[in-house]
C-alpha positions in Angstrom: 90.2 59.2 99.3 91.5 61.0 102.6 90.0 64.7 102.7 92.1 67.8 103.5 91.2 70.8 105.4 90.2 74.0 103.4 93.3 76.0 104.6 95.6 73.0 103.2 93.8 72.9 99.9 94.1 76.9 99.6 97.5 77.1 100.7 98.2 74.3 97.7 96.4 76.5 94.9 97.8 79.8 96.5 101.2 78.7 96.7 102.2 81.7 94.5 99.7 84.0 96.5 96.4 85.8 95.2 95.2 89.3 94.8 92.4 90.2 97.0 90.6 90.4 94.1 90.9 87.0 93.3 90.6 85.7 97.0 87.4 87.4 96.9 85.9 85.4 94.0 87.3 82.2 95.3 85.7 82.9 98.8 82.6 83.6 97.4 82.5 80.5 94.9 83.5 78.0 97.4 80.8 79.3 99.5 78.3 78.8 96.6 79.7 75.3 95.3 81.6 72.4 97.0 82.6 71.1 93.4 85.3 73.4 93.0 87.7 71.5 95.9 86.3 68.3 95.9 89.4 67.4 98.1 87.7 69.3 101.0 85.0 67.8 103.2 81.9 70.0 102.4 81.1 70.4 105.8 84.0 72.9 106.2 82.8 75.0 103.2 80.5 76.9 105.7 80.4 80.4 105.7 82.1 81.1 108.9 84.7 78.7 108.6 85.4 79.8 105.1 85.5 83.6 106.4 88.0 82.1 109.4 90.5 80.6 106.6 90.4 83.5 104.2 91.4 85.4 106.9 94.3 83.5 108.1 95.5 83.4 104.5 95.4 87.1 104.5 97.5 87.2 107.9 100.1 85.0 106.2 100.4 86.8 103.3 99.1 84.4 100.5 96.3 87.1 99.8 98.1 90.1 98.8 97.9 93.6 97.4 95.9 96.7 97.2 93.7 96.4 100.2 95.8 93.7 101.9 98.0 96.0 103.8 95.5 97.1 106.2 94.1 94.4 108.8 90.7 94.4 107.4 91.0 91.4 105.3 92.8 89.9 108.4 89.3 89.9 110.0 86.8 87.1 109.6 84.3 89.8 109.7 85.6 91.0 106.2 85.1 87.8 104.5 81.6 87.5 106.0 80.7 90.9 104.8 82.3 89.8 101.0 80.0 86.9 101.1 76.9 88.9 102.0 77.6 91.8 99.9 77.7 89.1 96.7 74.2 87.9 97.5 72.8 91.7 98.0 73.9 92.5 94.8 73.5 89.4 92.7 76.8 89.7 91.9 78.4 86.5 92.9 81.8 85.4 91.6 83.8 85.4 88.1 84.0 81.7 87.3 87.2 82.1 84.9 89.0 83.8 87.8 88.0 81.0 89.9 88.8 77.8 87.7 92.3 79.4 87.0 93.4 79.4 90.9 91.5 76.3 91.7 91.7 74.5 88.5 
């Protein structure tokens, strides 16, 4: 099976858009486990690439809602911070949110 890019897979999953909160949970989940998107090459699921892709998705408007109107979510450092913060607080992600979006 041909692997797809992380950005392409997320565009497909986010086609109706997701909230900033939902995107945060998905971002952290993908860093923790490649099993949520088996169609994506696991080498793409490193912290810096995940952050880059999520910042691009925010710029396109697929991540929307409260907090997305400013440029913070457009910057990959924002998403790196979300991942780091989850590990500091031992508050990773809500599996129900992730599976409802990614399947």
